[in-house]
N, CA, C and O atoms as a GROMACS GRO file, in nm:
protein
  460
    1MET      N    1   0.084  -0.118   0.000
    1MET     CA    2   0.000   0.000   0.000
    1MET      C    3   0.088   0.123   0.000
    1MET      O    4   0.180   0.135   0.081
    2LEU      N    5   0.061   0.215  -0.091
    2LEU     CA    6   0.141   0.336  -0.104
    2LEU      C    7   0.068   0.455  -0.044
    2LEU      O    8  -0.053   0.469  -0.062
    3GLN      N    9   0.141   0.539   0.025
    3GLN     CA   10   0.085   0.663   0.076
    3GLN      C   11   0.171   0.777   0.024
    3GLN      O   12   0.294   0.768   0.023
    4LYS      N   13   0.106   0.884  -0.021
    4LYS     CA   14   0.180   0.995  -0.078
    4LYS      C   15   0.253   1.070   0.032
    4LYS      O   16   0.194   1.107   0.134
    5LYS      N   17   0.384   1.092   0.011
    5LYS     CA   18   0.467   1.158   0.111
    5LYS      C   19   0.485   1.305   0.078
    5LYS      O   20   0.472   1.391   0.165
    6SER      N   21   0.515   1.335  -0.047
    6SER     CA   22   0.544   1.472  -0.086
    6SER      C   23   0.481   1.500  -0.222
    6SER      O   24   0.498   1.422  -0.316
    7ALA      N   25   0.409   1.610  -0.232
    7ALA     CA   26   0.342   1.643  -0.358
    7ALA      C   27   0.443   1.694  -0.461
    7ALA      O   28   0.424   1.674  -0.581
    8GLU      N   29   0.549   1.761  -0.416
    8GLU     CA   30   0.643   1.821  -0.509
    8GLU      C   31   0.735   1.716  -0.572
    8GLU      O   32   0.761   1.721  -0.693
    9LEU      N   33   0.783   1.623  -0.494
    9LEU     CA   34   0.877   1.523  -0.544
    9LEU      C   35   0.808   1.401  -0.600
    9LEU      O   36   0.872   1.318  -0.666
   10ASP      N   37   0.681   1.388  -0.577
   10ASP     CA   38   0.605   1.273  -0.623
   10ASP      C   39   0.662   1.143  -0.566
   10ASP      O   40   0.675   1.043  -0.637
   11GLU      N   41   0.697   1.146  -0.435
   11GLU     CA   42   0.747   1.029  -0.366
   11GLU      C   43   0.634   0.967  -0.286
   11GLU      O   44   0.544   1.035  -0.238
   12TYR      N   45   0.642   0.835  -0.273
   12TYR     CA   46   0.539   0.762  -0.200
   12TYR      C   47   0.603   0.675  -0.094
   12TYR      O   48   0.711   0.618  -0.114
   13GLN      N   49   0.537   0.665   0.019
   13GLN     CA   50   0.584   0.582   0.129
   13GLN      C   51   0.514   0.447   0.117
   13GLN      O   52   0.391   0.438   0.120
   14ARG      N   53   0.594   0.341   0.104
   14ARG     CA   54   0.538   0.207   0.097
   14ARG      C   55   0.507   0.156   0.237
   14ARG      O   56   0.556   0.211   0.336
   15SER      N   57   0.425   0.052   0.244
   15SER     CA   58   0.386  -0.002   0.374
   15SER      C   59   0.503  -0.066   0.448
   15SER      O   60   0.499  -0.078   0.570
   16ASP      N   61   0.610  -0.107   0.375
   16ASP     CA   62   0.726  -0.167   0.441
   16ASP      C   63   0.827  -0.061   0.488
   16ASP      O   64   0.930  -0.097   0.545
   17GLY      N   65   0.798   0.068   0.466
   17GLY     CA   66   0.885   0.175   0.513
   17GLY      C   67   0.973   0.235   0.406
   17GLY      O   68   1.026   0.345   0.425
   18SER      N   69   0.991   0.167   0.293
   18SER     CA   70   1.074   0.222   0.186
   18SER      C   71   0.995   0.326   0.106
   18SER      O   72   0.872   0.332   0.115
   19THR      N   73   1.067   0.406   0.029
   19THR     CA   74   1.001   0.508  -0.052
   19THR      C   75   1.009   0.470  -0.199
   19THR      O   76   1.100   0.398  -0.242
   20ALA      N   77   0.914   0.518  -0.275
   20ALA     CA   78   0.911   0.494  -0.418
   20ALA      C   79   0.883   0.628  -0.487
   20ALA      O   80   0.809   0.712  -0.434
   21THR      N   81   0.942   0.645  -0.604
   21THR     CA   82   0.920   0.767  -0.682
   21THR      C   83   0.840   0.730  -0.806
   21THR      O   84   0.870   0.631  -0.874
   22ARG      N   85   0.742   0.808  -0.833
   22ARG     CA   86   0.658   0.784  -0.950
   22ARG      C   87   0.730   0.839  -1.073
   22ARG      O   88   0.766   0.956  -1.077
   23LEU      N   89   0.750   0.753  -1.173
   23LEU     CA   90   0.820   0.794  -1.293
   23LEU      C   91   0.727   0.857  -1.396
   23LEU      O   92   0.765   0.951  -1.466
   24ASP      N   93   0.607   0.805  -1.405
   24ASP     CA   94   0.514   0.859  -1.504
   24ASP      C   95   0.427   0.966  -1.441
   24ASP      O   96   0.377   0.951  -1.329
   25ALA      N   97   0.409   1.073  -1.513
   25ALA     CA   98   0.328   1.183  -1.464
   25ALA      C   99   0.181   1.145  -1.478
   25ALA      O  100   0.137   1.096  -1.582
   26VAL      N  101   0.107   1.168  -1.374
   26VAL     CA  102  -0.035   1.137  -1.377
   26VAL      C  103  -0.108   1.262  -1.424
   26VAL      O  104  -0.097   1.369  -1.365
   27LYS      N  105  -0.183   1.245  -1.532
   27LYS     CA  106  -0.260   1.358  -1.583
   27LYS      C  107  -0.392   1.366  -1.508
   27LYS      O  108  -0.463   1.266  -1.494
   28LYS      N  109  -0.421   1.483  -1.460
   28LYS     CA  110  -0.546   1.502  -1.390
   28LYS      C  111  -0.658   1.512  -1.493
   28LYS      O  112  -0.644   1.580  -1.594
   29PRO      N  113  -0.768   1.446  -1.467
   29PRO     CA  114  -0.878   1.456  -1.562
   29PRO      C  115  -0.936   1.597  -1.563
   29PRO      O  116  -0.947   1.662  -1.459
   30VAL      N  117  -0.970   1.641  -1.680
   30VAL     CA  118  -1.028   1.774  -1.695
   30VAL      C  119  -1.171   1.768  -1.643
   30VAL      O  120  -1.251   1.687  -1.689
   31GLU      N  121  -1.201   1.854  -1.550
   31GLU     CA  122  -1.334   1.855  -1.494
   31GLU      C  123  -1.426   1.936  -1.584
   31GLU      O  124  -1.402   2.054  -1.612
   32GLU      N  125  -1.531   1.871  -1.628
   32GLU     CA  126  -1.630   1.940  -1.710
   32GLU      C  127  -1.729   2.009  -1.618
   32GLU      O  128  -1.759   1.958  -1.510
   33PRO      N  129  -1.780   2.123  -1.660
   33PRO     CA  130  -1.879   2.189  -1.577
   33PRO      C  131  -2.004   2.101  -1.564
   33PRO      O  132  -2.040   2.027  -1.656
   34ILE      N  133  -2.068   2.112  -1.451
   34ILE     CA  134  -2.188   2.032  -1.426
   34ILE      C  135  -2.299   2.082  -1.517
   34ILE      O  136  -2.335   2.200  -1.516
   35VAL      N  137  -2.353   1.991  -1.594
   35VAL     CA  138  -2.456   2.025  -1.690
   35VAL      C  139  -2.575   1.934  -1.663
   35VAL      O  140  -2.559   1.814  -1.642
   36ASP      N  141  -2.694   1.992  -1.664
   36ASP     CA  142  -2.812   1.909  -1.640
   36ASP      C  143  -2.846   1.827  -1.764
   36ASP      O  144  -2.791   1.848  -1.872
   37ASP      N  145  -2.939   1.734  -1.747
   37ASP     CA  146  -2.974   1.641  -1.854
   37ASP      C  147  -3.034   1.711  -1.975
   37ASP      O  148  -3.012   1.668  -2.088
   38ASN      N  149  -3.109   1.819  -1.953
   38ASN     CA  150  -3.168   1.889  -2.066
   38ASN      C  151  -3.062   1.950  -2.157
   38ASN      O  152  -3.074   1.945  -2.280
   39GLU      N  153  -2.958   2.006  -2.097
   39GLU     CA  154  -2.852   2.064  -2.179
   39GLU      C  155  -2.773   1.956  -2.251
   39GLU      O  156  -2.733   1.976  -2.366
   40LYS      N  157  -2.750   1.842  -2.187
   40LYS     CA  158  -2.682   1.731  -2.254
   40LYS      C  159  -2.764   1.682  -2.373
   40LYS      O  160  -2.710   1.658  -2.480
   41GLN      N  161  -2.894   1.668  -2.352
   41GLN     CA  162  -2.980   1.623  -2.461
   41GLN      C  163  -2.983   1.725  -2.574
   41GLN      O  164  -2.979   1.689  -2.691
   42PHE      N  165  -2.990   1.854  -2.538
   42PHE     CA  166  -2.991   1.958  -2.639
   42PHE      C  167  -2.861   1.957  -2.720
   42PHE      O  168  -2.863   1.970  -2.842
   43ARG      N  169  -2.750   1.940  -2.651
   43ARG     CA  170  -2.619   1.937  -2.718
   43ARG      C  171  -2.611   1.818  -2.814
   43ARG      O  172  -2.564   1.832  -2.927
   44GLU      N  173  -2.657   1.701  -2.769
   44GLU     CA  174  -2.654   1.582  -2.856
   44GLU      C  175  -2.746   1.598  -2.976
   44GLU      O  176  -2.708   1.560  -3.087
   45VAL      N  177  -2.864   1.654  -2.956
   45VAL     CA  178  -2.957   1.676  -3.067
   45VAL      C  179  -2.897   1.776  -3.165
   45VAL      O  180  -2.911   1.760  -3.286
   46LEU      N  181  -2.832   1.879  -3.114
   46LEU     CA  182  -2.767   1.977  -3.201
   46LEU      C  183  -2.657   1.912  -3.283
   46LEU      O  184  -2.646   1.937  -3.403
   47HIS      N  185  -2.574   1.828  -3.220
   47HIS     CA  186  -2.467   1.758  -3.292
   47HIS      C  187  -2.526   1.670  -3.402
   47HIS      O  188  -2.477   1.670  -3.515
   48GLN      N  189  -2.631   1.597  -3.367
   48GLN     CA  190  -2.694   1.509  -3.466
   48GLN      C  191  -2.755   1.589  -3.581
   48GLN      O  192  -2.739   1.553  -3.698
   49PHE      N  193  -2.823   1.698  -3.548
   49PHE     CA  194  -2.888   1.779  -3.651
   49PHE      C  195  -2.786   1.841  -3.746
   49PHE      O  196  -2.803   1.837  -3.867
   50ILE      N  197  -2.681   1.898  -3.689
   50ILE     CA  198  -2.578   1.962  -3.772
   50ILE      C  199  -2.511   1.857  -3.860
   50ILE      O  200  -2.493   1.878  -3.980
   51GLY      N  201  -2.474   1.744  -3.802
   51GLY     CA  202  -2.407   1.639  -3.879
   51GLY      C  203  -2.495   1.582  -3.988
   51GLY      O  204  -2.452   1.566  -4.102
   52GLN      N  205  -2.619   1.549  -3.952
   52GLN     CA  206  -2.709   1.491  -4.051
   52GLN      C  207  -2.739   1.590  -4.163
   52GLN      O  208  -2.742   1.552  -4.280
   53THR      N  209  -2.760   1.714  -4.128
   53THR     CA  210  -2.791   1.814  -4.230
   53THR      C  211  -2.671   1.840  -4.320
   53THR      O  212  -2.683   1.835  -4.443
   54LEU      N  213  -2.557   1.867  -4.261
   54LEU     CA  214  -2.438   1.900  -4.339
   54LEU      C  215  -2.391   1.782  -4.424
   54LEU      O  216  -2.378   1.794  -4.546
   55PHE      N  217  -2.366   1.668  -4.359
   55PHE     CA  218  -2.310   1.555  -4.431
   55PHE      C  219  -2.412   1.489  -4.523
   55PHE      O  220  -2.378   1.442  -4.632
   56GLY      N  221  -2.539   1.485  -4.480
   56GLY     CA  222  -2.643   1.427  -4.565
   56GLY      C  223  -2.659   1.505  -4.694
   56GLY      O  224  -2.667   1.446  -4.802
   57GLN      N  225  -2.664   1.637  -4.684
   57GLN     CA  226  -2.677   1.719  -4.805
   57GLN      C  227  -2.552   1.712  -4.891
   57GLN      O  228  -2.560   1.715  -5.014
   58MET      N  229  -2.437   1.703  -4.826
   58MET     CA  230  -2.312   1.694  -4.903
   58MET      C  231  -2.309   1.565  -4.986
   58MET      O  232  -2.276   1.569  -5.104
   59LEU      N  233  -2.343   1.452  -4.924
   59LEU     CA  234  -2.344   1.325  -4.997
   59LEU      C  235  -2.451   1.325  -5.106
   59LEU      O  236  -2.430   1.271  -5.214
   60LYS      N  237  -2.566   1.384  -5.077
   60LYS     CA  238  -2.673   1.390  -5.176
   60LYS      C  239  -2.628   1.472  -5.297
   60LYS      O  240  -2.654   1.433  -5.410
   61SER      N  241  -2.562   1.582  -5.274
   61SER     CA  242  -2.512   1.665  -5.384
   61SER      C  243  -2.403   1.593  -5.462
   61SER      O  244  -2.397   1.604  -5.585
   62MET      N  245  -2.318   1.522  -5.393
   62MET     CA  246  -2.211   1.447  -5.462
   62MET      C  247  -2.270   1.338  -5.551
   62MET      O  248  -2.224   1.318  -5.663
   63ARG      N  249  -2.371   1.267  -5.501
   63ARG     CA  250  -2.433   1.162  -5.580
   63ARG      C  251  -2.506   1.219  -5.702
   63ARG      O  252  -2.512   1.154  -5.807
   64ALA      N  253  -2.560   1.339  -5.690
   64ALA     CA  254  -2.634   1.400  -5.801
   64ALA      C  255  -2.541   1.437  -5.916
   64ALA      O  256  -2.587   1.446  -6.030
   65THR      N  257  -2.414   1.460  -5.890
   65THR     CA  258  -2.320   1.498  -5.996
   65THR      C  259  -2.270   1.378  -6.075
   65THR      O  260  -2.215   1.395  -6.184
   66GLN      N  261  -2.289   1.256  -6.024
   66GLN     CA  262  -2.242   1.137  -6.094
   66GLN      C  263  -2.344   1.095  -6.200
   66GLN      O  264  -2.465   1.097  -6.177
   67GLU      N  265  -2.293   1.059  -6.315
   67GLU     CA  266  -2.380   1.007  -6.421
   67GLU      C  267  -2.397   0.857  -6.402
   67GLU      O  268  -2.306   0.788  -6.355
   68LYS      N  269  -2.514   0.809  -6.439
   68LYS     CA  270  -2.539   0.666  -6.428
   68LYS      C  271  -2.472   0.595  -6.545
   68LYS      O  272  -2.484   0.638  -6.660
   69ASN      N  273  -2.402   0.490  -6.515
   69ASN     CA  274  -2.335   0.411  -6.618
   69ASN      C  275  -2.440   0.324  -6.688
   69ASN      O  276  -2.509   0.247  -6.621
   70PRO      N  277  -2.453   0.335  -6.819
   70PRO     CA  278  -2.559   0.259  -6.888
   70PRO      C  279  -2.535   0.108  -6.885
   70PRO      O  280  -2.630   0.031  -6.901
   71TYR      N  281  -2.412   0.064  -6.866
   71TYR     CA  282  -2.383  -0.080  -6.871
   71TYR      C  283  -2.388  -0.146  -6.733
   71TYR      O  284  -2.424  -0.263  -6.722
   72PHE      N  285  -2.352  -0.073  -6.631
   72PHE     CA  286  -2.341  -0.134  -6.499
   72PHE      C  287  -2.438  -0.079  -6.397
   72PHE      O  288  -2.427  -0.112  -6.279
   73HIS      N  289  -2.532   0.004  -6.436
   73HIS     CA  290  -2.626   0.060  -6.339
   73HIS      C  291  -2.726  -0.047  -6.298
   73HIS      O  292  -2.781  -0.116  -6.384
   74GLY      N  293  -2.749  -0.061  -6.168
   74GLY     CA  294  -2.835  -0.166  -6.116
   74GLY      C  295  -2.981  -0.130  -6.107
   74GLY      O  296  -3.061  -0.208  -6.056
   75GLY      N  297  -3.017  -0.013  -6.155
   75GLY     CA  298  -3.158   0.026  -6.152
   75GLY      C  299  -3.202   0.077  -6.017
   75GLY      O  300  -3.123   0.135  -5.942
   76GLN      N  301  -3.329   0.055  -5.987
   76GLN     CA  302  -3.388   0.108  -5.865
   76GLN      C  303  -3.329   0.042  -5.740
   76GLN      O  304  -3.313   0.108  -5.637
   77SER      N  305  -3.295  -0.084  -5.748
   77SER     CA  306  -3.238  -0.152  -5.631
   77SER      C  307  -3.102  -0.092  -5.595
   77SER      O  308  -3.070  -0.078  -5.477
   78GLU      N  309  -3.022  -0.058  -5.694
   78GLU     CA  310  -2.894   0.006  -5.664
   78GLU      C  311  -2.915   0.142  -5.599
   78GLU      O  312  -2.843   0.177  -5.506
   79GLU      N  313  -3.012   0.217  -5.646
   79GLU     CA  314  -3.040   0.348  -5.587
   79GLU      C  315  -3.085   0.335  -5.442
   79GLU      O  316  -3.048   0.417  -5.358
   80ILE      N  317  -3.166   0.232  -5.412
   80ILE     CA  318  -3.211   0.210  -5.274
   80ILE      C  319  -3.092   0.177  -5.184
   80ILE      O  320  -3.078   0.236  -5.077
   81TYR      N  321  -3.008   0.084  -5.227
   81TYR     CA  322  -2.892   0.047  -5.145
   81TYR      C  323  -2.791   0.160  -5.136
   81TYR      O  324  -2.722   0.174  -5.035
   82GLN      N  325  -2.781   0.240  -5.240
   82GLN     CA  326  -2.690   0.354  -5.235
   82GLN      C  327  -2.741   0.458  -5.135
   82GLN      O  328  -2.661   0.520  -5.065
   83SER      N  329  -2.872   0.477  -5.128
   83SER     CA  330  -2.926   0.570  -5.029
   83SER      C  331  -2.905   0.517  -4.888
   83SER      O  332  -2.879   0.595  -4.796
   84LEU      N  333  -2.916   0.384  -4.868
   84LEU     CA  334  -2.888   0.326  -4.737
   84LEU      C  335  -2.741   0.342  -4.700
   84LEU      O  336  -2.708   0.370  -4.585
   85LEU      N  337  -2.653   0.325  -4.799
   85LEU     CA  338  -2.510   0.347  -4.776
   85LEU      C  339  -2.484   0.493  -4.739
   85LEU      O  340  -2.404   0.522  -4.649
   86ASP      N  341  -2.549   0.584  -4.808
   86ASP     CA  342  -2.532   0.726  -4.777
   86ASP      C  343  -2.580   0.758  -4.636
   86ASP      O  344  -2.520   0.840  -4.567
   87MET      N  345  -2.689   0.695  -4.593
   87MET     CA  346  -2.738   0.718  -4.456
   87MET      C  347  -2.636   0.668  -4.354
   87MET      O  348  -2.611   0.734  -4.253
   88GLU      N  349  -2.576   0.552  -4.380
   88GLU     CA  350  -2.475   0.498  -4.289
   88GLU      C  351  -2.350   0.585  -4.288
   88GLU      O  352  -2.292   0.611  -4.182
   89LEU      N  353  -2.308   0.630  -4.406
   89LEU     CA  354  -2.192   0.720  -4.413
   89LEU      C  355  -2.220   0.850  -4.338
   89LEU      O  356  -2.132   0.902  -4.268
   90THR      N  357  -2.340   0.901  -4.352
   90THR     CA  358  -2.378   1.024  -4.281
   90THR      C  359  -2.371   1.002  -4.130
   90THR      O  360  -2.320   1.088  -4.058
   91ASP      N  361  -2.421   0.888  -4.082
   91ASP     CA  362  -2.414   0.858  -3.938
   91ASP      C  363  -2.270   0.850  -3.890
   91ASP      O  364  -2.237   0.906  -3.785
   92GLN      N  365  -2.184   0.782  -3.965
   92GLN     CA  366  -2.045   0.768  -3.925
   92GLN      C  367  -1.972   0.901  -3.927
   92GLN      O  368  -1.894   0.931  -3.837
   93LEU      N  369  -1.997   0.981  -4.030
   93LEU     CA  370  -1.935   1.114  -4.037
   93LEU      C  371  -1.984   1.203  -3.923
   93LEU      O  372  -1.907   1.281  -3.867
   94THR      N  373  -2.111   1.191  -3.890
   94THR     CA  374  -2.167   1.269  -3.780
   94THR      C  375  -2.101   1.232  -3.648
   94THR      O  376  -2.064   1.320  -3.570
   95LYS      N  377  -2.087   1.102  -3.623
   95LYS     CA  378  -2.025   1.057  -3.498
   95LYS      C  379  -1.880   1.101  -3.488
   95LYS      O  380  -1.833   1.135  -3.380
   96SER      N  381  -1.809   1.099  -3.600
   96SER     CA  382  -1.666   1.126  -3.594
   96SER      C  383  -1.629   1.273  -3.595
   96SER      O  384  -1.529   1.311  -3.535
   97SER      N  385  -1.707   1.358  -3.662
   97SER     CA  386  -1.657   1.495  -3.676
   97SER      C  387  -1.761   1.606  -3.665
   97SER      O  388  -1.729   1.721  -3.695
   98SER      N  389  -1.882   1.577  -3.624
   98SER     CA  390  -1.980   1.687  -3.616
   98SER      C  391  -1.955   1.778  -3.497
   98SER      O  392  -1.995   1.894  -3.499
   99ARG      N  393  -1.889   1.727  -3.393
   99ARG     CA  394  -1.865   1.810  -3.274
   99ARG      C  395  -1.775   1.930  -3.304
   99ARG      O  396  -1.792   2.036  -3.245
  100SER      N  397  -1.682   1.913  -3.395
  100SER     CA  398  -1.593   2.025  -3.426
  100SER      C  399  -1.668   2.139  -3.494
  100SER      O  400  -1.623   2.253  -3.491
  101ILE      N  401  -1.781   2.109  -3.555
  101ILE     CA  402  -1.861   2.212  -3.620
  101ILE      C  403  -1.970   2.264  -3.527
  101ILE      O  404  -1.994   2.384  -3.520
  102SER      N  405  -2.035   2.173  -3.456
  102SER     CA  406  -2.150   2.213  -3.377
  102SER      C  407  -2.116   2.269  -3.239
  102SER      O  408  -2.196   2.343  -3.182
  103GLU      N  409  -2.000   2.235  -3.185
  103GLU     CA  410  -1.964   2.286  -3.052
  103GLU      C  411  -1.950   2.438  -3.049
  103GLU      O  412  -2.003   2.500  -2.957
  104PRO      N  413  -1.882   2.502  -3.147
  104PRO     CA  414  -1.880   2.649  -3.146
  104PRO      C  415  -2.020   2.710  -3.161
  104PRO      O  416  -2.050   2.815  -3.105
  105MET      N  417  -2.105   2.643  -3.238
  105MET     CA  418  -2.242   2.692  -3.254
  105MET      C  419  -2.318   2.683  -3.121
  105MET      O  420  -2.395   2.772  -3.087
  106TYR      N  421  -2.296   2.574  -3.048
  106TYR     CA  422  -2.360   2.557  -2.918
  106TYR      C  423  -2.314   2.667  -2.821
  106TYR      O  424  -2.395   2.724  -2.748
  107LYS      N  425  -2.184   2.695  -2.822
  107LYS     CA  426  -2.132   2.798  -2.733
  107LYS      C  427  -2.188   2.936  -2.768
  107LYS      O  428  -2.215   3.016  -2.679
  108LEU      N  429  -2.206   2.962  -2.897
  108LEU     CA  430  -2.266   3.089  -2.938
  108LEU      C  431  -2.413   3.097  -2.893
  108LEU      O  432  -2.460   3.204  -2.854
  109MET      N  433  -2.482   2.987  -2.900
  109MET     CA  434  -2.623   2.986  -2.855
  109MET      C  435  -2.635   3.009  -2.707
  109MET      O  436  -2.729   3.074  -2.661
  110LYS      N  437  -2.539   2.956  -2.631
  110LYS     CA  438  -2.544   2.968  -2.485
  110LYS      C  439  -2.477   3.095  -2.433
  110LYS      O  440  -2.484   3.124  -2.313
  111ALA      N  441  -2.412   3.171  -2.520
  111ALA     CA  442  -2.346   3.294  -2.477
  111ALA      C  443  -2.450   3.396  -2.433
  111ALA      O  444  -2.561   3.400  -2.487
  112PRO      N  445  -2.414   3.478  -2.335
  112PRO     CA  446  -2.510   3.582  -2.292
  112PRO      C  447  -2.536   3.679  -2.406
  112PRO      O  448  -2.445   3.718  -2.479
  113LYS      N  449  -2.660   3.717  -2.419
  113LYS     CA  450  -2.698   3.806  -2.527
  113LYS      C  451  -2.670   3.950  -2.488
  113LYS      O  452  -2.698   3.993  -2.376
  114MET      N  453  -2.614   4.024  -2.582
  114MET     CA  454  -2.583   4.165  -2.558
  114MET      C  455  -2.704   4.248  -2.600
  114MET      O  456  -2.769   4.219  -2.700
  115LYS      N  457  -2.732   4.351  -2.524
  115LYS     CA  458  -2.846   4.438  -2.555
  115LYS      C  459  -2.800   4.568  -2.616
  115LYS      O  460  -2.882   4.653  -2.649
   0.00000   0.00000   0.00000
């Protein structure tokens, strides 16, 4: 069992009387401000909305610029599966990178309004 002896030197007193020095620096977790459930839900809905709107429209526009290949186009079934693929891509893009776009927007919404 280790007990902390000195905060500056990062030395610890072992139960057998010997001392040990911590070699790796312990990173303190960043404390997030206490937020109620409504704000968490609002933030998540905002992230989802921004991601779905931005990435969904982007993929839709990209697909509209492609011409259908007359020899290899699968018809309506290909279009259905392609739309399902686009929905999945939109979800993955939203999960991975929508916070970098929506977080500044959230902070602007929560900023005090100037009169």
